[in-house]
C-alpha positions in Angstrom: -49.5 24.8 25.5 -49.2 23.7 21.9 -45.9 24.5 20.2 -45.7 25.8 16.7 -44.5 23.7 13.9 -41.6 26.0 12.7 -38.6 27.5 14.5 -38.5 31.2 15.3 -34.9 32.0 14.2 -35.6 35.7 14.2 -35.7 35.7 18.0 -31.8 35.6 17.9 -31.6 38.5 15.5 -33.9 40.9 17.2 -31.3 43.5 18.3 -27.6 44.3 17.8 -26.9 43.2 21.3 -28.5 39.8 20.6 -26.7 39.5 17.3 -23.4 40.2 19.0 -24.2 37.6 21.6 -24.7 34.7 19.2 -22.2 35.7 16.5 -20.1 32.7 15.4 -17.2 34.5 13.7 -15.0 37.0 15.4 -13.1 39.6 13.4 -10.7 42.0 15.2 -7.8 44.2 14.0 -5.4 41.7 15.5 -6.4 39.2 12.8 -5.3 41.6 10.1 -1.9 42.2 8.4 -1.4 45.4 6.4 0.8 45.3 3.3 3.3 48.2 2.8 5.2 49.1 -0.3 8.5 50.7 0.5 10.3 52.6 -2.3 14.0 53.4 -2.4 14.7 57.1 -3.0 11.1 58.2 -2.3 10.4 60.9 0.2 7.0 60.8 1.9 4.1 59.0 0.1 3.2 58.4 -3.5 -0.4 57.4 -4.3 -1.0 54.1 -6.2 -3.5 55.0 -9.0 -5.1 51.6 -9.4 -5.4 51.1 -5.6 -7.4 54.1 -4.2 -6.3 55.0 -0.7 -3.0 53.1 -0.9 0.5 54.6 -1.2 4.1 53.7 -1.8 6.1 54.9 1.2 9.5 56.3 1.6 11.7 55.3 4.5 11.0 58.6 6.1 7.2 57.8 6.2 7.5 54.4 7.9 7.6 55.5 11.5 4.4 57.5 11.5 2.6 54.7 9.6 3.8 52.0 12.0 2.7 54.0 15.0 -0.7 54.6 13.5 -1.2 50.9 12.7 -0.1 49.9 16.2 -2.6 52.4 17.7 -5.4 50.7 15.7 -4.4 47.3 17.0 -3.5 45.9 13.6 -1.7 42.6 13.9 1.3 43.4 11.7 2.6 44.5 8.3 3.8 42.6 5.2 6.7 44.4 3.5 7.3 44.7 -0.2 10.3 46.6 -1.6 10.9 48.7 -4.7 14.6 48.9 -5.1 16.7 51.6 -6.7 18.1 49.2 -9.3 17.3 45.8 -10.7 19.4 43.0 -12.3 19.0 39.6 -13.8 19.3 37.7 -10.5 17.5 40.1 -8.2 20.4 40.8 -5.9 18.7 43.8 -4.3 16.5 41.3 -2.5 19.3 40.1 -0.2 21.4 43.2 0.0 22.3 44.2 3.6 21.3 47.8 2.7 18.3 46.8 0.6 15.1 48.8 0.9 13.2 46.3 3.0 16.3 45.6 5.2 16.4 49.4 5.9 12.6 49.5 6.5 12.5 46.7 9.1 14.4 48.5 11.9 12.6 51.8 11.2 9.3 50.0 11.9 10.5 48.1 14.9 12.0 51.2 16.5 8.7 53.1 16.0 6.3 50.3 17.0 8.2 47.5 18.8 5.1 45.3 19.2 4.0 45.5 15.6 4.7 42.2 13.9 6.9 42.6 10.7 6.5 40.0 8.0 8.9 40.0 5.0 7.8 38.9 1.6 10.5 36.7 0.0 10.4 36.8 -3.7 12.7 38.0 -6.5 10.2 39.4 -9.0 10.4 43.0 -7.6 14.2 42.9 -7.9 14.8 41.2 -11.2 15.1 43.2 -14.5 12.8 40.6 -16.2 10.2 40.5 -13.5 10.2 36.8 -12.9 10.6 35.1 -9.5 14.0 33.5 -10.2 17.0 33.5 -12.6 16.2 32.5 -16.1 17.5 29.6 -18.3 18.6 30.4 -21.9 15.1 29.4 -23.1 13.5 32.1 -20.9 12.0 29.7 -18.3 12.7 30.2 -14.6 15.4 28.0 -13.2 13.7 26.6 -10.1 16.8 25.1 -8.4 19.0 28.1 -9.1 16.5 30.3 -7.4 16.5 28.4 -4.1 19.9 29.6 -2.6 19.0 33.2 -3.6 15.6 33.0 -1.8 17.3 31.4 1.2 19.9 34.2 1.2 17.1 36.8 1.1 15.3 35.2 4.0 18.5 35.2 6.2 19.1 38.9 5.2 15.6 39.8 6.3 15.9 37.9 9.6 19.2 39.6 10.3 17.5 42.9 9.8 15.0 42.0 12.5 12.1 40.5 10.5 9.6 38.6 12.7 8.2 36.3 10.0 9.6 35.1 6.7 6.9 34.8 4.0 8.1 33.2 0.7 5.8 34.0 -2.2 7.8 32.8 -5.2 6.2 29.3 -5.6 9.5 27.6 -6.4 9.5 23.9 -5.5 11.6 23.2 -2.4 12.0 26.8 -1.3 10.6 26.3 2.2 13.1 23.6 2.9 16.0 25.7 1.6 14.9 28.7 3.6 14.4 26.7 6.8 17.8 25.1 6.6 19.4 28.5 5.9 17.6 30.3 8.7 18.6 27.5 11.2 22.3 27.5 10.0 22.4 31.3 10.5 21.1 31.1 14.0 17.5 32.1 13.3 15.8 28.8 14.2 13.1 30.7 16.1 12.0 32.7 13.1 8.8 31.2 11.7 7.9 30.7 8.0 4.5 31.7 6.6 4.5 30.0 3.2 2.4 31.3 0.3 1.6 27.6 -0.1 -1.4 27.8 -2.4 -0.7 30.8 -4.6 -2.8 30.8 -7.7 -1.9 32.3 -11.1 -4.6 34.9 -10.8 -5.8 37.9 -12.8 -6.6 39.6 -9.5 -2.9 40.6 -9.0 -3.0 43.4 -11.6 -3.0 46.4 -9.3 -0.3 44.9 -7.1 2.1 44.6 -10.1 1.7 48.4 -10.7 2.2 49.1 -7.0 5.3 46.9 -6.7 6.6 47.4 -10.2 6.8 43.6 -10.6 5.0 42.7 -13.8 7.0 40.2 -15.9 8.7 41.7 -18.9 7.5 38.7 -21.0 5.3 35.7 -20.6 3.5 35.0 -17.3 3.8 33.0 -14.1 1.5 30.2 -14.8 4.4 27.8 -15.1 5.1 28.1 -11.4 1.9 29.6 -9.8 -1.1 27.3 -9.4 -3.9 26.7 -11.9 -7.1 28.4 -10.5 -9.0 25.2 -11.4 -7.1 22.9 -9.0 -8.2 22.7 -5.4 -6.9 19.2 -4.7 -3.5 20.2 -5.9 -3.6 23.2 -3.5 -3.8 20.8 -0.6 -0.8 18.9 -2.0 1.2 22.1 -2.1 0.2 23.0 1.5 1.1 19.6 2.9 4.4 19.6 1.0 5.4 23.0 2.5 4.4 21.8 6.0 6.6 18.8 5.5 9.5 21.1 4.6 9.1 23.2 7.7 6.5 25.8 7.2 4.9 27.0 10.4 1.9 28.7 8.8 0.4 28.4 5.3 -1.4 30.9 3.1 -4.1 30.8 0.3 -3.9 33.6 -2.2 -6.2 35.2 -3.5 -8.9 35.0 -0.8 -12.5 35.8 -2.0 -12.5 33.7 -5.2 -10.9 30.8 -3.3 -13.0 30.6 -0.1 -13.5 26.9 -0.9 -9.7 26.3 -0.8 -9.4 28.2 2.4 -12.0 26.0 4.0 -10.4 22.8 2.6 -7.0 23.8 3.9 -8.4 24.8 7.3 -10.0 21.3 7.6 -6.8 19.5 6.5 -4.2 21.2 8.8 -3.8 22.2 12.4 -1.3 25.1 11.8 -2.5 28.7 11.4 -4.0 29.5 8.0 -3.6 32.9 6.3 -5.5 34.3 3.3 -4.3 37.2 1.2 -7.2 39.6 0.2 -5.3 40.7 -2.9 -5.1 44.0 -4.8 -7.7 43.2 -7.4 -10.2 42.3 -4.7 -9.5 45.5 -2.9 -9.7 47.7 -6.1 -13.0 46.2 -7.2 -14.7 47.0 -3.9 -13.1 50.5 -3.8 -14.3 51.3 -7.3 -17.8 50.3 -6.4 -17.7 52.2 -3.1 -16.4 55.4 -4.7 -19.3 55.3 -7.2 -21.8 54.9 -4.4 -22.8 51.4 -5.6 -21.9 49.7 -2.4 -22.0 50.7 1.3 -18.2 50.9 2.1 -18.3 50.0 5.8 -20.7 47.1 5.4 -19.2 45.6 2.3 -15.7 45.6 3.7 -16.8 44.1 6.9 -18.8 41.4 5.0 -15.9 40.6 2.8 -13.4 40.2 5.6 -15.8 38.3 7.8 -16.4 35.8 4.9 -12.7 35.1 4.8 -12.6 34.5 8.5 -15.7 32.4 8.3 -14.1 30.2 5.6 -11.3 29.4 8.1 -8.6 32.0 7.8 -6.9 32.8 11.1 -4.9 35.7 9.5 -6.0 38.0 6.7 -3.5 40.1 4.8 -5.6 43.0 3.5 -5.3 46.5 2.1 -8.6 47.2 3.9 -7.0 46.8 7.4 -6.7 50.5 8.3 -10.1 51.3 6.8 -11.8 48.6 8.7 -10.0 49.2 12.0 -10.8 52.9 11.9 -14.5 52.4 11.5 -15.1 49.6 14.0 
């Protein structure tokens, strides 16, 4: 029998059962982390206009939300706090009775197996909206920020946080946090470093949601230049050398090449943050009927997994898990 001269690839695409059998990239709810915005003084939920389907939550709404996420099999949550008051140093970030410190036990009591990650940054807590205290010239004082970030990490760990996730992009913060956690008796608490966090225009809706826009200037002096992939690898390797247990690339979809490069360079788990602007773009097109919501969300998240992300932080987590 004479064989043909071309391959019949379609044989392995002939049915959904066949496609499932040979599928190379697996995506499950357990791979997803859902961000939560917790607002001091809020009762119930408050919609975020620029992020359709997303809400700020009051402390009283957390238990139901946590139980719902746990039932869906979502891997965990990433917490962001909106404090009752702000100051020049961001002291609300490490307050024992801070909004995130109150939120953590509420979530753990409602859903003990739901992993709780605490974002560590000062921008939501400072009156000027930058990620550390300022020098007289208005620039961020990198080294003065380090003990404040470390104190915040210890405060979150003491409240019961499972994973500490510094997002500030101050040089040396992973080492400062690791030493502080170890000294305070939290040597088993892992660090997920926002290692390659780019100065992206895709963060706009988040800054509304978290009330964290800088009052002046921007963050390009400490977040990464979007043009630099090799530098991203340097940031990742430096954070691992300082004690990070996992590393993150942020944003995700415009930086799939960086996710792939990081995945090939390291052996630790790699996370990617599918950020607010990515979410809002898709949701705007879905609401207008321009895109099939179920298919486009699945394709977007699968592409991030295919690029090499073990963990995806995404506002689509509930949507996707409910439809699967």
